[in-house]
Rosetta silent file (secondary structure, phi, psi, omega in degrees, C-alpha in Angstrom):
SEQUENCE: XXXXXXXXXXXXXXXXXXXXXXXXXXXXXXXXXXXXXXXXXXXXXXXXXXXXXXXXXXXXXXXXXXXXXXXXXXXXXXXXXXXXXXXXXXXXXXXXXXXXXXXXXXXXXXXXXXXXXXXXXXXXXXXXXXXXXXXXXXXXXXXXXXXXXXXXXXXXX
SCORE:     score description
SCORE:     0.000 S_00000001
   1 L     0.000  132.577 -177.090 -203.715   97.203 -157.965 S_00000001
   2 L   -99.975  148.272 -178.608 -200.667   95.034 -158.244 S_00000001
   3 L  -106.547    4.943  179.542 -197.397   96.429 -159.389 S_00000001
   4 L   -76.841  147.238 -176.885 -195.961   92.904 -160.255 S_00000001
   5 L   -89.552  153.720 -178.768 -195.242   92.016 -163.805 S_00000001
   6 L  -131.546  140.178  179.039 -197.014   88.939 -165.309 S_00000001
   7 L   -75.822  148.582 -178.512 -195.769   86.996 -168.268 S_00000001
   8 L  -124.565  150.234  173.551 -197.947   87.060 -171.245 S_00000001
   9 L   -68.208  159.545 -170.364 -198.176   84.586 -174.227 S_00000001
  10 L   -71.760  -19.888 -178.438 -196.631   85.726 -177.386 S_00000001
  11 L   -97.724    8.556 -179.982 -199.991   86.247 -179.305 S_00000001
  12 L   -95.010  170.599 -179.452 -201.652   88.317 -176.518 S_00000001
  13 L   -63.294  162.014  179.511 -201.972   92.052 -176.285 S_00000001
  14 L   -66.509  158.368  179.072 -199.086   94.149 -174.927 S_00000001
  15 L   -63.038  152.225  172.548 -199.138   94.683 -171.067 S_00000001
  16 L   -65.216  109.688 -171.687 -201.162   97.517 -169.783 S_00000001
  17 H   -75.965   -8.523  171.692 -198.963  100.464 -169.779 S_00000001
  18 H   -50.149  -33.583 -178.566 -201.113  102.457 -167.325 S_00000001
  19 H   -68.493  -18.640  175.616 -199.150  100.908 -164.529 S_00000001
  20 H   -73.362  -15.550 -166.653 -196.110  102.974 -165.661 S_00000001
  21 H  -104.721   12.238 -174.107 -197.970  106.213 -165.058 S_00000001
  22 H   -58.257  -35.511 -175.035 -198.918  105.367 -161.455 S_00000001
  23 H   -72.825  -27.912 -177.237 -196.481  108.116 -160.084 S_00000001
  24 H   -86.457  -37.507 -167.536 -198.132  110.789 -162.263 S_00000001
  25 H   -97.510    2.620  179.528 -201.731  109.908 -161.826 S_00000001
  26 L   -96.677  104.731 -174.965 -201.485  109.154 -158.012 S_00000001
  27 L   -45.829  -38.287 -171.310 -202.531  112.486 -156.371 S_00000001
  28 H   -72.271  -17.925  179.205 -200.568  112.003 -153.028 S_00000001
  29 H   -78.549  -18.138  178.717 -197.281  111.952 -155.010 S_00000001
  30 H   -64.549  -40.001  175.253 -197.566  115.481 -156.274 S_00000001
  31 H   -72.450  -33.790  177.927 -196.704  117.236 -153.082 S_00000001
  32 H   -61.895  -38.965 -177.291 -193.659  114.981 -152.625 S_00000001
  33 H   -77.456  -29.018 -178.934 -192.371  115.892 -156.197 S_00000001
  34 H   -73.340  -36.929  170.650 -193.216  119.551 -155.517 S_00000001
  35 H   -60.608  -43.741 -179.547 -191.071  119.384 -152.315 S_00000001
  36 H   -61.188  -36.398  178.907 -188.359  117.651 -154.188 S_00000001
  37 H   -68.429  -50.440 -172.826 -188.282  120.418 -156.878 S_00000001
  38 H   -68.295  -30.195  166.695 -188.263  123.031 -154.107 S_00000001
  39 H   -60.998  -44.745 -178.863 -185.246  121.124 -152.298 S_00000001
  40 H   -64.286  -41.020  178.356 -183.427  121.159 -155.661 S_00000001
  41 H   -59.119  -45.142  175.753 -184.147  124.869 -155.986 S_00000001
  42 H   -67.504  -29.680  178.849 -182.798  125.697 -152.567 S_00000001
  43 H   -69.748  -38.980  177.166 -179.742  123.515 -153.233 S_00000001
  44 H   -64.388  -50.163  178.226 -179.037  125.529 -156.447 S_00000001
  45 H   -58.867  -26.755  178.188 -179.419  128.797 -154.587 S_00000001
  46 H   -84.078  -29.945  170.371 -177.058  127.694 -151.892 S_00000001
  47 H   -57.525  -50.350 -173.404 -174.612  126.539 -154.561 S_00000001
  48 H   -65.768  -50.560 -179.200 -174.650  129.896 -156.198 S_00000001
  49 H   -71.311  -46.052  179.719 -174.264  131.946 -152.967 S_00000001
  50 H   -59.969  -32.917 -174.726 -172.167  129.344 -151.079 S_00000001
  51 H   -64.934  -38.969 -173.592 -170.006  128.879 -154.201 S_00000001
  52 H   -73.051  -40.266  178.671 -168.841  132.522 -154.254 S_00000001
  53 H   -63.686  -49.185  179.905 -168.192  132.410 -150.413 S_00000001
  54 H   -58.594  -46.091 -177.695 -166.269  129.149 -150.711 S_00000001
  55 H   -63.907  -37.517 -178.500 -164.134  130.471 -153.557 S_00000001
  56 H   -72.128  -42.618 -177.575 -163.238  133.648 -151.511 S_00000001
  57 H   -69.120  -48.834 -172.173 -162.487  131.641 -148.228 S_00000001
  58 H   -61.221  -43.365 -175.331 -160.785  128.774 -150.092 S_00000001
  59 H   -70.270  -28.441  175.233 -158.404  131.113 -151.952 S_00000001
  60 H   -71.789  -31.576 -179.585 -157.509  132.909 -148.664 S_00000001
  61 H   -95.957   -2.659  177.294 -156.768  129.522 -147.009 S_00000001
  62 L    83.921   24.304  174.134 -154.828  127.923 -150.052 S_00000001
  63 L   -76.675  106.147 -166.046 -157.671  125.492 -150.929 S_00000001
  64 H   -78.079  -28.716 -175.586 -156.738  124.572 -154.438 S_00000001
  65 H   -65.520  -22.698  174.747 -159.930  122.664 -155.334 S_00000001
  66 H   -58.634  -25.137 -179.215 -161.934  125.955 -155.216 S_00000001
  67 H   -99.062   17.535 -179.098 -160.406  127.037 -158.356 S_00000001
  68 E   -59.567  141.057 -179.246 -161.123  123.853 -160.181 S_00000001
  69 H   -59.802  -43.998 -175.003 -162.277  124.666 -163.789 S_00000001
  70 H   -68.691  -42.628  175.710 -165.378  122.590 -163.646 S_00000001
  71 H   -60.174  -45.013  177.468 -166.584  123.838 -160.319 S_00000001
  72 H   -60.035  -45.141  179.896 -165.971  127.458 -161.491 S_00000001
  73 H   -66.966  -47.737  173.556 -167.592  126.983 -164.800 S_00000001
  74 H   -54.452  -51.355 -178.534 -170.729  125.474 -163.102 S_00000001
  75 H   -57.778  -42.446 -170.829 -170.883  128.260 -160.663 S_00000001
  76 H   -77.993  -39.470  175.693 -170.480  131.017 -163.345 S_00000001
  77 H   -58.996  -43.204 -176.789 -173.127  129.183 -165.558 S_00000001
  78 H   -62.939  -45.936 -168.818 -175.614  128.989 -162.738 S_00000001
  79 H   -77.128  -39.065  176.394 -175.516  132.694 -161.803 S_00000001
  80 H   -58.625  -38.670  169.596 -175.414  133.664 -165.659 S_00000001
  81 H   -66.173  -42.594  176.671 -178.734  131.790 -166.246 S_00000001
  82 H   -61.373  -44.279 -176.183 -180.356  133.191 -163.207 S_00000001
  83 H   -73.146  -35.173  175.530 -179.354  136.709 -164.141 S_00000001
  84 H   -63.435  -41.210  170.884 -180.288  136.175 -167.821 S_00000001
  85 H   -60.684  -40.967  178.131 -183.795  134.977 -166.769 S_00000001
  86 H   -68.454  -41.600 -179.601 -184.244  137.986 -164.708 S_00000001
  87 H   -63.894  -38.095 -175.198 -183.174  140.403 -167.394 S_00000001
  88 L   -88.468    6.424 -178.043 -185.426  138.645 -170.006 S_00000001
  89 L    59.000   27.974 -179.852 -188.304  138.512 -167.551 S_00000001
  90 L   -91.304  122.735  170.803 -188.562  134.708 -167.773 S_00000001
  91 L   -53.467  143.919  176.910 -189.923  132.898 -164.793 S_00000001
  92 L   -72.417  134.059 -173.646 -187.669  130.338 -163.244 S_00000001
  93 H   -63.096  -30.534 -173.532 -188.479  126.928 -164.630 S_00000001
  94 H   -76.564  -41.157  176.373 -188.094  125.274 -161.178 S_00000001
  95 H   -60.612  -42.185  175.087 -190.600  127.831 -159.637 S_00000001
  96 H   -63.327  -50.420 -176.472 -193.045  127.101 -162.545 S_00000001
  97 H   -59.535  -53.764 -178.975 -192.622  123.389 -162.154 S_00000001
  98 H   -57.256  -47.909 -177.723 -193.054  123.487 -158.384 S_00000001
  99 H   -57.972  -45.655 -176.401 -196.211  125.654 -158.689 S_00000001
 100 H   -60.445  -43.859  179.532 -197.689  123.339 -161.287 S_00000001
 101 H   -56.401  -38.730  179.941 -197.023  120.264 -159.047 S_00000001
 102 H   -74.593  -36.336  175.223 -198.790  121.899 -156.108 S_00000001
 103 H   -57.059  -48.760  177.029 -201.732  122.899 -158.334 S_00000001
 104 H   -60.103  -37.921  176.803 -202.042  119.216 -159.519 S_00000001
 105 L   -71.512   -8.779 -175.865 -201.986  118.091 -155.856 S_00000001
 106 L    85.108   10.033 -172.659 -204.878  120.385 -155.169 S_00000001
 107 L  -106.567  138.557 -178.974 -202.816  122.421 -152.873 S_00000001
 108 L   -59.583  157.441  176.126 -202.591  126.275 -152.999 S_00000001
 109 L   -58.799  139.946  169.764 -199.104  127.415 -154.189 S_00000001
 110 L    62.888   44.745  169.267 -196.401  127.450 -151.661 S_00000001
 111 L  -142.108  146.211  176.340 -198.146  125.480 -148.967 S_00000001
 112 L   168.340 -138.543 -168.699 -197.306  121.766 -148.122 S_00000001
 113 L   -68.104  176.444  179.603 -195.174  120.023 -145.772 S_00000001
 114 H   -65.522  -45.787 -177.764 -193.240  121.354 -142.842 S_00000001
 115 H   -67.003  -51.652  178.118 -189.807  121.084 -144.544 S_00000001
 116 H   -59.392  -34.633  173.894 -191.352  122.694 -147.772 S_00000001
 117 H   -54.218  -50.441 -174.899 -192.880  125.476 -145.769 S_00000001
 118 H   -71.968  -43.352  177.586 -189.421  126.484 -144.307 S_00000001
 119 H   -55.219  -45.930 -171.193 -187.523  126.006 -147.666 S_00000001
 120 H   -63.159  -42.346  177.277 -190.059  128.220 -149.258 S_00000001
 121 H   -64.573  -22.704 -179.535 -189.589  130.932 -146.660 S_00000001
 122 H   -74.431  -48.722 -166.302 -185.745  130.674 -147.192 S_00000001
 123 H   -84.944  -37.743 -167.122 -186.082  130.933 -150.947 S_00000001
 124 L  -109.772  140.286  176.392 -188.996  133.196 -151.928 S_00000001
 125 L  -130.254  153.729  171.786 -189.410  136.921 -151.161 S_00000001
 126 L   -97.659  138.108 -174.833 -191.903  139.490 -152.206 S_00000001
 127 L   173.566  161.011  175.739 -190.471  142.468 -154.045 S_00000001
 128 L   -65.113  149.910 -175.443 -190.435  144.295 -157.406 S_00000001
 129 H   -65.635  -37.534 -178.005 -188.928  142.356 -160.187 S_00000001
 130 H   -60.021  -29.892  177.615 -186.281  145.065 -160.722 S_00000001
 131 H   -56.864  -52.917  179.879 -184.959  144.448 -157.198 S_00000001
 132 H   -65.586  -38.764  179.458 -184.269  140.808 -158.039 S_00000001
 133 H   -61.165  -47.442 -173.086 -182.853  141.737 -161.499 S_00000001
 134 H   -71.526  -40.968  179.894 -180.470  144.169 -159.797 S_00000001
 135 H   -70.954  -36.539  178.588 -179.334  141.745 -157.030 S_00000001
 136 H   -69.968  -38.717  179.206 -178.852  138.826 -159.555 S_00000001
 137 H   -67.867  -49.019  179.375 -176.789  141.238 -161.876 S_00000001
 138 H   -64.345  -31.669  174.156 -174.644  142.506 -158.976 S_00000001
 139 H   -72.001  -42.426  175.524 -174.059  139.032 -157.812 S_00000001
 140 H   -57.349  -45.420  177.150 -173.177  137.960 -161.337 S_00000001
 141 H   -60.169  -36.446 -175.664 -170.634  140.787 -161.554 S_00000001
 142 H   -69.939  -35.843 -176.993 -169.219  139.770 -158.210 S_00000001
 143 H   -70.808  -40.280 -169.564 -168.689  136.178 -159.509 S_00000001
 144 H   -75.408  -29.240  177.002 -167.128  137.439 -162.829 S_00000001
 145 H   -70.862  -35.590  174.694 -164.649  139.810 -160.594 S_00000001
 146 H   -65.051  -41.142  175.828 -163.831  136.835 -158.418 S_00000001
 147 H   -61.909  -43.811 -179.023 -163.129  134.715 -161.692 S_00000001
 148 H   -64.008  -49.835 -170.656 -160.764  137.569 -162.825 S_00000001
 149 H   -68.931  -44.184  178.211 -159.183  137.959 -159.310 S_00000001
 150 L  -121.281   85.788 -173.619 -158.857  134.277 -158.614 S_00000001
 151 L   -66.200  145.786  178.410 -158.765  132.656 -161.999 S_00000001
 152 L   -72.139  159.527 -176.167 -159.847  128.994 -162.305 S_00000001
 153 E  -124.625  135.691  167.942 -157.147  126.390 -162.837 S_00000001
 154 L   -74.854  148.021  176.104 -157.092  123.246 -164.981 S_00000001
 155 L   -75.125  134.347 -179.889 -156.031  120.184 -163.026 S_00000001
 156 L   -75.344  137.909  178.039 -152.417  119.255 -163.722 S_00000001
 157 L   -99.242    0.000    0.000 -151.931  115.743 -165.062 S_00000001
């Protein structure tokens, strides 16, 4: 199959749009997308955890950027969404998407590439839901406390 475009006369049928769906219908790409979602998921987790650490360390060392309003709003919103999902019993959409992609690839959930395997081990743990809800809630409260103790600042013009 060629992915080159061909010019068509004005009175002919429109081009075959099935070519646009090659990424979705090509089975080998599902594991790649599943790993990409997993990588994004780990990046968000690192942002949430690392963001709190960076705000604490940065304020102790006088780093002004750690109190930037947009950085702090993004950080607060991320943990608020995670905690709300846990309280409401809603599955994380990234976990759902990754699982769906792995199933479409014909692979069992949470198995795949070498990098995917280790990222999964870093991100996913077995335990009762209430434990994760408690952890997310306590972490959210810590972020709120740091928000109060080290308030964000608007950039001066």
